[in-house]
C-alpha positions as CSV (number, residue, x, y, z in Angstrom):
1,M,105.2,51.4,97.4
2,Q,101.8,52.2,98.8
3,E,101.4,55.7,100.3
4,T,99.8,56.1,103.7
5,K,96.9,58.6,103.7
6,V,96.5,60.8,106.8
7,V,92.9,61.9,107.4
8,V,92.5,65.2,109.3
9,L,89.1,65.4,111.1
10,S,87.4,68.7,111.6
11,E,86.5,69.9,115.0
12,Q,82.9,69.0,114.4
13,D,83.8,65.4,113.4
14,K,86.0,65.1,116.4
15,A,83.2,66.2,118.7
16,Q,80.8,63.7,117.1
17,Y,83.3,60.9,117.4
18,L,84.0,61.7,121.0
19,E,80.2,61.8,121.8
20,E,79.7,58.4,120.1
21,L,82.7,57.0,121.9
22,N,81.6,58.3,125.3
23,N,78.1,56.9,124.8
24,G,79.5,53.5,124.3
25,L,81.8,53.9,127.3
26,H,78.9,55.0,129.5
27,R,76.9,51.9,128.6
28,L,79.8,49.5,129.2
29,G,81.1,51.3,132.2
30,R,77.7,51.4,134.0
31,F,77.2,47.7,133.4
32,L,80.6,46.8,134.7
33,L,80.3,49.1,137.8
34,V,76.9,47.7,138.8
35,S,78.2,44.1,138.1
36,G,81.3,44.8,140.3
37,I,79.2,46.1,143.2
38,I,76.9,43.1,143.0
39,V,79.7,40.6,142.8
40,L,81.6,42.2,145.7
41,S,78.4,42.3,147.8
42,L,77.7,38.6,147.2
43,V,81.1,37.4,148.4
44,P,80.1,36.7,152.0
45,F,76.9,35.0,150.9
46,L,78.8,32.8,148.4
47,I,81.4,31.9,151.1
48,G,78.4,31.0,153.3
49,M,76.9,28.7,150.7
50,L,80.3,27.1,150.1
51,Y,80.8,26.2,153.8
52,G,77.1,25.6,154.6
53,V,76.6,28.6,156.9
54,S,74.5,31.7,156.6
55,P,75.8,35.2,157.4
56,D,74.2,37.1,160.2
57,M,72.3,39.8,158.3
58,T,72.1,42.1,161.2
59,A,75.9,42.0,161.6
60,F,76.4,42.2,157.9
61,L,74.2,45.3,157.5
62,A,75.8,46.9,160.6
63,G,79.3,46.4,159.2
64,Y,78.2,47.6,155.8
65,A,76.8,50.7,157.3
66,K,80.0,51.5,159.2
67,V,82.0,51.2,156.1
68,A,79.5,53.1,153.9
69,V,79.5,56.1,156.3
70,V,83.2,56.6,155.7
71,Y,83.5,55.7,152.0
72,L,80.3,57.1,150.5
73,P,81.4,60.8,151.2
74,V,84.9,59.9,150.1
75,S,83.6,58.3,146.9
76,L,81.5,61.4,146.1
77,V,84.5,63.7,146.7
78,E,86.8,61.6,144.6
79,F,84.2,61.4,141.8
80,L,83.9,65.2,141.6
81,V,87.6,65.8,141.8
82,Y,89.0,62.9,139.6
83,T,86.4,62.7,136.8
84,P,87.4,66.0,135.1
85,M,91.0,64.8,135.3
86,L,90.5,61.3,133.9
87,G,87.7,61.8,131.4
88,V,84.9,59.3,130.7
89,G,86.9,56.2,129.8
90,G,89.6,56.8,132.3
91,S,87.2,57.3,135.1
92,Y,85.3,54.0,134.5
93,I,88.6,52.1,134.2
94,S,90.0,53.8,137.3
95,F,87.0,53.3,139.6
96,I,86.6,49.7,138.5
97,T,90.2,48.6,138.8
98,G,91.2,50.8,141.8
99,N,94.5,52.4,142.7
100,V,93.0,55.7,141.5
101,T,95.1,58.1,143.7
102,N,98.4,56.4,143.7
103,M,98.4,55.0,140.2
104,K,95.8,56.1,137.7
105,I,95.8,59.8,138.3
106,P,99.6,60.2,138.0
107,V,99.7,58.0,134.9
108,A,96.9,59.9,133.2
109,M,98.3,63.3,134.1
110,N,101.8,62.4,133.0
111,A,100.6,60.9,129.7
112,K,98.6,64.0,128.9
113,E,101.5,66.2,129.8
114,I,103.8,64.3,127.4
115,A,101.2,64.3,124.6
116,G,100.5,68.0,125.1
117,T,96.7,67.6,125.0
118,T,94.2,70.1,126.1
119,V,91.6,69.2,128.8
120,G,88.1,68.5,127.3
121,T,89.3,67.7,123.8
122,P,88.9,64.3,122.1
123,E,92.7,63.8,122.1
124,D,92.8,64.4,125.8
125,E,90.0,61.8,126.5
126,I,91.6,59.2,124.3
127,I,95.1,59.7,125.8
128,S,93.6,59.4,129.3
129,T,91.7,56.2,128.4
130,I,94.7,54.6,126.8
131,S,97.0,55.5,129.7
132,T,94.7,54.3,132.4
133,A,93.9,51.1,130.6
134,T,97.7,50.4,130.2
135,S,98.2,51.2,133.8
136,A,95.4,48.7,134.8
137,I,97.0,46.0,132.6
138,V,100.5,46.6,134.0
139,T,99.2,46.7,137.6
140,T,97.5,43.4,137.1
141,L,100.6,41.8,135.7
142,V,102.7,43.2,138.6
143,I,100.2,41.8,141.1
144,V,100.3,38.4,139.5
145,A,104.1,38.5,139.6
146,G,104.0,39.7,143.2
147,V,101.8,36.9,144.3
148,I,104.1,34.3,142.7
149,L,107.2,36.0,144.1
150,L,105.8,36.9,147.5
151,V,107.5,34.2,149.5
152,P,110.9,34.4,147.8
153,L,110.9,38.2,148.2
154,Q,109.6,38.3,151.7
155,P,113.1,38.9,153.3
156,V,113.6,41.9,151.0
157,L,110.1,43.4,151.6
158,Q,110.4,43.1,155.4
159,N,113.9,44.6,155.5
160,P,113.8,47.4,158.1
161,V,116.0,49.5,155.9
162,L,113.4,49.5,153.0
163,L,110.2,49.7,155.1
164,P,110.3,53.5,155.4
165,A,110.5,53.8,151.6
166,F,107.5,51.6,151.1
167,N,105.5,53.7,153.6
168,N,106.2,56.9,151.7
169,V,105.6,55.8,148.1
170,V,102.4,57.8,147.6
171,P,103.6,61.0,149.2
172,A,106.8,60.9,147.1
173,L,104.8,60.1,143.9
174,F,102.4,63.0,144.4
175,G,105.1,65.4,145.6
176,A,107.0,64.8,142.3
177,L,103.8,65.0,140.3
178,G,102.5,68.1,142.0
179,L,105.7,70.1,142.0
180,K,105.7,70.8,138.2
181,Y,102.1,72.1,138.5
182,F,103.0,74.2,141.5
183,I,105.9,75.7,139.6
184,K,103.6,76.7,136.7
185,S,101.2,78.6,139.0
186,P,103.0,79.4,142.3
187,Q,100.7,82.3,143.0
188,I,97.7,79.9,143.1
189,A,99.5,77.0,144.8
190,V,101.4,78.7,147.6
191,I,98.4,79.5,149.9
192,P,96.6,76.1,149.6
193,V,99.9,74.2,150.1
194,L,100.9,76.3,153.2
195,F,97.3,75.8,154.5
196,M,97.5,72.1,154.2
197,I,101.0,71.9,155.7
198,L,100.0,73.9,158.7
199,L,96.7,72.0,159.1
200,C,98.3,68.6,159.0
201,T,101.2,69.7,161.2
202,F,99.0,71.0,164.0
203,V,96.2,68.5,163.5
204,P,97.9,65.2,162.6
205,S,94.6,63.3,162.5
206,M,93.7,65.2,159.3
207,I,96.5,63.4,157.4
208,S,94.2,60.4,157.0
209,Q,91.4,62.6,155.6
210,T,93.1,63.8,152.4
211,S,90.1,62.9,150.2
212,V,87.8,65.1,152.2
213,L,90.4,67.9,152.5
214,M,90.7,68.1,148.7
215,V,87.3,69.8,148.5
216,P,88.1,72.9,150.6
217,C,91.7,73.0,149.3
218,G,90.5,72.8,145.7
219,A,87.9,75.4,146.4
220,L,90.5,77.7,147.8
221,A,92.8,77.3,144.8
222,L,89.8,78.0,142.5
223,A,88.9,81.1,144.4
224,I,92.5,82.4,144.3
225,G,92.7,81.7,140.5
226,F,89.4,83.4,139.9
227,I,90.5,86.5,141.9
228,L,93.8,86.7,140.0
229,Y,92.0,86.2,136.7
230,K,89.7,89.1,137.5
231,K,92.7,91.3,138.4
232,D,94.5,90.3,135.1
233,K,97.3,88.7,137.1
234,L,97.1,85.4,135.2
């Protein structure tokens, strides 16, 4: 019976492997991101060519500008917040396939929690990449099944008893995911959580600006953590 040999890499070898892996991921990820942007931007022009009409460039640019004003700042905020959580491979997969907030982040964080990896280590990067890739594949298969079963399941999906549950999937998901982290560091979490609850209660319009609110809320949590660290309370 042949014995299986287990090779234990040194920290230097792990760092070198991670660097080589990330360099390859950067090349592939940048190519796919640029290709995705080009393909999505060409959709109205391709539809125009198909039906023999030409899009109004003034209207196209005006509509593009209105969307960009909202989503460019949001994209920047999400990049700064999510990239450290997802790592290189996980970030490219997440931003290309979508569902970052309600799918990729919970999957990656839960996978790393189960694996017990440390942020910034090669193991953490690999677990994040595998988990987000698996999530993307499963999501695609679910979407395919949903398209096929959309008509047969329409009475169930439009059931007034179930509609409130569908509207609260993301809050329920992040509430369950965030709770275990709040419990680990309640002295850091309590003030930002109370601040966000009060803000969204008295200014309901801010509920739709969660991506923007992550910046001051995250900065507040970091400031509290830094102060507690300096006072040897952590």
